[in-house]
C-alpha positions as CSV (number, residue, x, y, z in Angstrom):
1,X,32.0,2.3,-14.2
2,X,29.5,0.9,-16.6
3,X,25.8,1.7,-16.0
4,X,24.6,-1.6,-17.2
5,X,25.5,-4.7,-15.2
6,X,23.3,-7.4,-16.8
7,X,22.5,-8.7,-13.4
8,X,18.8,-7.8,-13.8
9,X,18.3,-9.5,-17.2
10,X,16.4,-12.4,-15.6
11,X,13.9,-10.1,-13.9
12,X,15.3,-9.6,-10.5
13,X,17.3,-6.8,-8.9
14,X,19.6,-6.2,-6.0
15,X,18.6,-4.3,-2.8
16,X,20.9,-2.1,-0.8
17,X,22.4,-4.9,1.3
18,X,22.8,-7.3,-1.7
19,X,19.7,-9.5,-1.4
20,X,17.8,-9.9,-4.6
21,X,14.0,-9.6,-5.3
22,X,11.9,-9.9,-8.4
23,X,11.5,-6.6,-10.2
24,X,7.7,-6.7,-9.7
25,X,8.0,-7.1,-5.9
26,X,6.1,-4.5,-3.8
27,X,9.3,-3.2,-2.3
28,X,10.6,-2.3,-5.8
29,X,7.2,-0.8,-6.8
30,X,7.3,1.4,-3.7
31,X,10.8,2.8,-4.2
32,X,10.4,2.9,-7.9
33,X,7.4,5.1,-7.5
34,X,9.3,7.3,-5.1
35,X,12.0,7.6,-7.8
36,X,9.4,8.5,-10.4
37,X,8.0,11.1,-8.0
38,X,11.5,12.5,-7.6
39,X,11.8,12.9,-11.4
40,X,8.4,14.7,-11.5
41,X,9.5,17.0,-8.7
42,X,12.6,17.9,-10.8
43,X,10.3,18.8,-13.6
44,X,8.2,20.9,-11.3
45,X,11.3,22.7,-10.0
46,X,12.3,23.5,-13.6
47,X,8.8,24.7,-14.5
48,X,8.3,26.7,-11.3
49,X,11.4,28.8,-11.8
50,X,12.5,30.5,-8.7
51,X,9.2,29.8,-6.9
52,X,10.0,27.5,-4.0
53,X,13.2,26.2,-5.7
54,X,14.9,25.5,-2.3
55,X,11.8,23.7,-0.9
56,X,11.6,21.5,-4.0
57,X,15.3,20.7,-3.9
58,X,15.0,19.7,-0.2
59,X,12.1,17.5,-1.1
60,X,14.1,15.8,-3.8
61,X,16.9,15.0,-1.4
62,X,14.5,13.7,1.2
63,X,12.8,11.5,-1.5
64,X,16.2,10.0,-2.3
65,X,16.7,9.3,1.4
66,X,13.2,7.8,1.6
67,X,13.8,5.6,-1.5
68,X,17.1,4.4,-0.1
69,X,15.3,3.4,3.1
70,X,12.7,1.5,1.1
71,X,15.6,-0.3,-0.7
72,X,16.9,-1.6,2.7
73,X,15.1,-4.6,4.1
74,X,15.1,-3.2,7.7
75,X,16.3,-0.5,10.0
76,X,19.5,-2.5,10.8
77,X,20.5,-2.7,7.1
78,X,19.6,1.0,6.6
79,X,21.8,1.9,9.6
80,X,24.7,-0.3,8.3
81,X,24.6,1.7,5.0
82,X,24.1,5.0,6.8
83,X,20.9,5.8,5.0
84,X,19.6,9.2,6.3
85,X,16.4,8.8,8.3
86,X,13.2,10.5,7.3
87,X,11.7,11.5,10.6
88,X,9.4,13.8,12.4
89,X,11.5,16.9,11.5
90,X,11.0,16.3,7.8
91,X,7.2,15.9,8.3
92,X,7.0,19.1,10.4
93,X,9.0,20.9,7.7
94,X,6.4,20.1,5.2
95,X,3.6,21.2,7.5
96,X,5.4,24.5,8.1
97,X,5.8,25.1,4.4
98,X,2.1,24.4,3.8
99,X,1.1,26.7,6.7
100,X,3.2,29.5,5.2
101,X,1.8,29.2,1.7
102,X,-1.8,28.7,2.9
103,X,-1.7,32.0,4.8
104,X,-1.5,33.7,1.4
105,X,-4.3,31.8,-0.2
106,X,-8.0,32.5,-0.3
107,X,-10.1,29.8,1.5
108,X,-10.9,26.7,-0.6
109,X,-14.6,26.5,-1.2
110,X,-14.8,23.9,-4.1
111,X,-12.9,21.0,-5.5
112,X,-10.6,22.4,-8.1
113,X,-9.4,21.1,-11.5
114,X,-5.7,20.8,-12.2
115,X,-4.4,23.1,-14.9
116,X,-3.9,26.7,-15.9
117,X,-0.1,26.7,-16.2
118,X,2.5,24.0,-16.8
119,X,3.9,24.5,-13.3
120,X,0.5,24.1,-11.7
121,X,-0.3,21.0,-13.7
122,X,3.0,19.5,-12.8
123,X,2.4,20.1,-9.1
124,X,-0.8,18.1,-9.5
125,X,1.0,15.4,-11.3
126,X,3.4,15.3,-8.3
127,X,0.5,15.1,-6.0
128,X,-1.1,12.1,-7.7
129,X,2.2,10.2,-8.2
130,X,2.9,10.9,-4.5
131,X,-0.4,9.4,-3.5
132,X,0.5,6.3,-5.5
133,X,3.9,6.1,-3.8
134,X,2.0,6.4,-0.5
135,X,-0.4,3.5,-1.4
136,X,2.5,1.3,-2.4
137,X,4.4,2.1,0.8
138,X,1.4,1.5,3.0
139,X,1.0,-1.9,1.3
140,X,4.7,-2.7,1.9
141,X,4.5,-1.6,5.5
142,X,1.9,-4.3,6.1
143,X,4.5,-7.0,5.3
144,X,7.8,-5.4,6.2
145,X,9.1,-3.2,9.0
146,X,9.1,0.5,8.0
147,X,9.4,3.6,10.1
148,X,5.9,5.2,10.4
149,X,7.4,8.6,9.4
150,X,8.0,7.2,5.9
151,X,4.2,6.9,5.2
152,X,3.5,10.2,7.1
153,X,6.0,12.1,5.0
154,X,4.4,10.9,1.8
155,X,1.0,11.7,3.1
156,X,2.0,15.3,4.0
157,X,4.0,15.7,0.8
158,X,0.9,15.0,-1.4
159,X,-1.0,17.7,0.6
160,X,2.0,20.1,0.1
161,X,1.8,19.6,-3.7
162,X,-1.9,20.5,-3.6
163,X,-1.2,23.7,-1.6
164,X,1.8,24.5,-3.8
165,X,-0.3,24.2,-7.0
166,X,-2.7,26.8,-5.6
167,X,0.1,29.0,-4.3
168,X,1.8,28.9,-7.7
169,X,-1.5,29.8,-9.4
170,X,-1.7,32.9,-7.2
171,X,1.9,33.9,-7.9
172,X,1.4,33.3,-11.7
173,X,-2.0,35.1,-11.8
174,X,-4.0,32.0,-12.6
175,X,-7.2,31.5,-10.7
176,X,-8.4,28.1,-9.4
177,X,-10.8,26.4,-11.8
178,X,-13.6,25.1,-9.6
179,X,-15.1,21.7,-10.4
180,X,-18.8,21.9,-11.0
181,X,-20.7,18.7,-11.2
182,X,-22.4,18.0,-14.5
183,X,-26.2,17.8,-14.6
């Protein structure tokens, strides 16, 4: 099977069910940003070593499911192609992981600056790309039917990346760098 099809050479692309949209359509921006996030999570998984490897792999699989749902025009099309649902269980799983990590962290008293170690920085990159994916998905949800858990998952996931960055810092012996306003 060839990777290139030439079907997108005129600036449009096919969705899961075969309908076509311009490549700059909000639906493609949403699932393209989720795909970008998935790549960043892969880099985080590589940089973090054994720290939270299974959690990050589970997140990557869920992001692929979520992106597939965004590539379907509605729930019926997603069901026809057997796209796994991202639901309440996935959202709760993120909350549980955050609660577990947060128990080991000192209270947050300041805004913190990203950095200190490549894995910590990458967790913050994941957080910010996740926020962009969430914004795109919220905009899409205004014009197309989407399960509300899709937005909720992305919202919790960005929070998880923040907690994970701090948790990695503690594991790696890197203190949070507090933001102090200039002036």
